[in-house]
KENU-464482 format. One record per residue: x negated, y negated, z of N, C-alpha, C, O in turn; residue number from 0. Coordinates in Angstrom, 1 decimal. Example, Ala and Ser with C-alpha at 12.3 -4.5 7.8 and 13.67 -1.06 7.14 Angstrom:
<rec <-13.2,5.7,7.8>,<-12.3,4.5,7.8>,<-13.2,3.3,7.8>,<-14.2,3.3,8.5>,0>
<rec <-12.8,2.2,7.1>,<-13.7,1.1,7.1>,<-12.9,0.0,7.9>,<-13.4,-1.1,8.0>,1>
//
This chain:
<rec <-2.3,-18.0,-10.4>,<-3.1,-17.0,-9.7>,<-3.8,-17.7,-8.5>,<-3.9,-17.0,-7.5>,0>
<rec <-4.3,-18.9,-8.7>,<-5.0,-19.5,-7.6>,<-4.1,-19.7,-6.4>,<-4.5,-19.6,-5.3>,1>
<rec <-2.8,-20.0,-6.7>,<-1.9,-20.2,-5.6>,<-1.7,-18.9,-4.8>,<-1.7,-19.0,-3.5>,2>
<rec <-1.7,-17.8,-5.4>,<-1.5,-16.5,-4.7>,<-2.7,-16.2,-3.9>,<-2.6,-15.7,-2.8>,3>
<rec <-3.9,-16.6,-4.3>,<-5.1,-16.3,-3.6>,<-5.1,-17.2,-2.3>,<-5.6,-16.7,-1.2>,4>
<rec <-4.6,-18.4,-2.4>,<-4.5,-19.3,-1.2>,<-3.6,-18.6,-0.2>,<-3.9,-18.6,1.0>,5>
<rec <-2.5,-18.1,-0.6>,<-1.5,-17.5,0.3>,<-2.2,-16.3,1.0>,<-2.0,-16.1,2.2>,6>
<rec <-3.0,-15.5,0.2>,<-3.7,-14.3,0.8>,<-4.6,-14.8,1.9>,<-4.7,-14.2,3.0>,7>
<rec <-5.3,-15.9,1.6>,<-6.2,-16.4,2.6>,<-5.5,-16.8,3.9>,<-6.0,-16.6,5.0>,8>
<rec <-4.3,-17.4,3.7>,<-3.5,-17.9,4.8>,<-3.1,-16.7,5.7>,<-3.2,-16.7,6.9>,9>
<rec <-2.7,-15.6,5.1>,<-2.3,-14.4,5.8>,<-3.5,-13.9,6.6>,<-3.3,-13.5,7.8>,10>
<rec <-4.6,-13.8,6.0>,<-5.8,-13.3,6.6>,<-6.2,-14.2,7.8>,<-6.6,-13.6,8.8>,11>
<rec <-6.1,-15.5,7.7>,<-6.5,-16.4,8.8>,<-5.5,-16.3,10.0>,<-5.9,-16.4,11.1>,12>
<rec <-4.2,-16.1,9.7>,<-3.2,-16.1,10.8>,<-3.1,-14.8,11.5>,<-2.6,-14.7,12.6>,13>
<rec <-3.7,-13.7,10.9>,<-3.5,-12.4,11.5>,<-4.9,-11.9,12.0>,<-5.9,-12.2,11.4>,14>
<rec <-4.9,-11.1,13.0>,<-6.1,-10.4,13.4>,<-6.4,-9.2,12.6>,<-7.5,-8.7,12.6>,15>
<rec <-5.4,-8.8,11.8>,<-5.6,-7.7,10.9>,<-5.5,-8.2,9.5>,<-4.6,-8.9,9.2>,16>
<rec <-6.5,-7.9,8.7>,<-6.5,-8.4,7.3>,<-5.5,-7.6,6.4>,<-5.6,-6.3,6.5>,17>
<rec <-4.7,-8.3,5.7>,<-3.7,-7.6,4.9>,<-3.4,-8.5,3.7>,<-3.3,-9.7,3.8>,18>
<rec <-3.3,-8.0,2.5>,<-3.0,-8.8,1.3>,<-1.5,-9.0,1.2>,<-0.8,-8.2,1.8>,19>
<rec <-1.1,-9.9,0.4>,<0.3,-10.2,0.2>,<1.0,-8.9,-0.4>,<2.1,-8.6,-0.1>,20>
<rec <0.2,-8.3,-1.3>,<0.8,-7.1,-2.0>,<1.0,-6.0,-1.0>,<2.1,-5.3,-1.0>,21>
<rec <0.1,-5.8,-0.1>,<0.3,-4.7,0.9>,<1.4,-5.1,1.9>,<2.1,-4.3,2.4>,22>
<rec <1.4,-6.4,2.3>,<2.5,-6.8,3.2>,<3.9,-6.6,2.6>,<4.8,-6.1,3.2>,23>
<rec <4.0,-7.0,1.3>,<5.3,-6.8,0.6>,<5.6,-5.3,0.5>,<6.8,-4.9,0.7>,24>
<rec <4.7,-4.5,0.2>,<4.9,-3.0,0.2>,<5.4,-2.4,1.5>,<6.2,-1.6,1.5>,25>
<rec <4.8,-2.9,2.6>,<5.1,-2.4,3.9>,<6.6,-2.9,4.2>,<7.3,-2.1,4.8>,26>
<rec <6.9,-4.1,3.9>,<8.3,-4.6,4.1>,<9.2,-3.8,3.3>,<10.3,-3.4,3.8>,27>
<rec <8.9,-3.5,2.0>,<9.7,-2.7,1.1>,<10.0,-1.3,1.7>,<11.1,-0.8,1.8>,28>
<rec <8.9,-0.7,2.2>,<9.1,0.7,2.8>,<10.0,0.6,4.1>,<10.8,1.5,4.3>,29>
<rec <9.8,-0.4,4.9>,<10.6,-0.5,6.1>,<12.0,-0.8,5.8>,<12.9,-0.3,6.4>,30>
<rec <12.3,-1.6,4.8>,<13.7,-1.9,4.4>,<14.3,-0.6,3.9>,<15.5,-0.4,4.2>,31>
<rec <13.6,0.2,3.2>,<14.2,1.5,2.7>,<14.5,2.4,3.9>,<15.5,3.0,4.0>,32>
<rec <13.6,2.4,4.9>,<13.9,3.2,6.1>,<15.1,2.7,6.8>,<16.0,3.5,7.3>,33>
<rec <15.3,1.4,6.9>,<16.5,0.8,7.5>,<17.8,1.3,6.7>,<18.8,1.7,7.3>,34>
<rec <17.7,1.2,5.4>,<18.8,1.6,4.5>,<19.1,3.0,4.7>,<20.3,3.4,4.9>,35>
<rec <18.1,3.9,4.8>,<18.4,5.3,5.0>,<19.0,5.6,6.4>,<19.8,6.5,6.5>,36>
<rec <18.5,4.9,7.4>,<19.0,5.1,8.7>,<20.5,4.7,8.9>,<21.1,5.3,9.8>,37>
<rec <21.0,3.8,8.0>,<22.4,3.5,8.1>,<23.2,4.3,7.1>,<24.3,4.0,6.8>,38>
<rec <22.6,5.4,6.6>,<23.4,6.3,5.8>,<23.5,6.0,4.4>,<24.5,6.4,3.7>,39>
<rec <22.5,5.4,3.8>,<22.6,5.0,2.3>,<23.8,4.2,1.9>,<24.1,4.2,0.8>,40>
<rec <24.4,3.5,2.9>,<25.5,2.6,2.5>,<25.1,1.4,1.8>,<24.2,0.7,2.2>,41>
<rec <25.7,1.1,0.7>,<25.3,0.0,-0.1>,<25.9,-1.3,0.4>,<26.8,-1.3,1.3>,42>
<rec <25.4,-2.5,0.0>,<26.0,-3.7,0.4>,<25.2,-4.6,1.3>,<25.4,-5.8,1.5>,43>
<rec <24.2,-4.0,2.0>,<23.4,-4.8,3.0>,<21.9,-4.9,2.6>,<21.1,-4.9,3.5>,44>
<rec <21.6,-4.8,1.3>,<20.2,-4.9,0.9>,<19.4,-6.1,1.4>,<18.3,-6.0,1.9>,45>
<rec <20.1,-7.3,1.4>,<19.4,-8.5,1.8>,<19.2,-8.4,3.3>,<18.1,-8.8,3.8>,46>
<rec <20.2,-8.0,4.1>,<20.0,-7.8,5.5>,<18.9,-6.9,5.9>,<18.1,-7.1,6.8>,47>
<rec <18.9,-5.8,5.2>,<17.8,-4.8,5.4>,<16.4,-5.4,5.1>,<15.5,-5.2,5.9>,48>
<rec <16.3,-6.1,4.0>,<15.0,-6.8,3.7>,<14.6,-7.8,4.7>,<13.5,-7.8,5.2>,49>
<rec <15.6,-8.6,5.2>,<15.2,-9.7,6.1>,<14.9,-9.1,7.5>,<13.9,-9.6,8.2>,50>
<rec <15.5,-8.0,7.9>,<15.2,-7.3,9.1>,<13.8,-6.7,9.0>,<13.0,-6.9,10.0>,51>
<rec <13.5,-6.1,7.9>,<12.2,-5.4,7.7>,<11.1,-6.5,7.7>,<10.0,-6.3,8.3>,52>
<rec <11.4,-7.6,7.0>,<10.4,-8.7,6.9>,<10.1,-9.3,8.3>,<8.9,-9.5,8.6>,53>
<rec <11.1,-9.4,9.1>,<10.9,-10.0,10.5>,<10.1,-9.0,11.3>,<9.2,-9.4,12.0>,54>
<rec <10.4,-7.7,11.2>,<9.7,-6.7,12.0>,<8.2,-6.6,11.6>,<7.3,-6.6,12.4>,55>
<rec <7.9,-6.6,10.3>,<6.6,-6.5,9.8>,<5.8,-7.8,10.1>,<4.6,-7.7,10.5>,56>
<rec <6.4,-8.9,9.9>,<5.7,-10.2,10.2>,<5.3,-10.2,11.7>,<4.3,-10.7,12.1>,57>
<rec <6.2,-9.8,12.5>,<6.0,-9.7,14.0>,<4.8,-8.8,14.3>,<3.9,-9.1,15.1>,58>
<rec <4.8,-7.6,13.6>,<3.7,-6.7,13.8>,<2.3,-7.3,13.5>,<1.4,-7.0,14.2>,59>
<rec <2.2,-8.1,12.5>,<1.0,-8.8,12.1>,<0.8,-10.2,12.7>,<-0.1,-10.9,12.3>,60>
<rec <1.7,-10.5,13.6>,<1.7,-11.9,14.2>,<1.7,-13.0,13.2>,<1.0,-14.0,13.3>,61>
<rec <2.6,-12.9,12.2>,<2.8,-13.9,11.2>,<4.1,-14.7,11.5>,<5.0,-14.1,12.0>,62>
<rec <4.1,-15.9,11.2>,<5.4,-16.7,11.4>,<6.3,-16.7,10.2>,<7.3,-17.2,10.2>,63>
//
């Protein structure tokens, strides 16, 4: 649990907007689903969808 709290602090320090890891993951999950739906519910690219969503959301919050 302590390790998770440290990661949350890191996110908060690197971003001008405060966001918890849980909220960050949920936003990535929602964006990955949007990407999935946009390509017609075609299976097989879940990892690519997640990585694209993660990249977009991290850029939004200026995280590396």
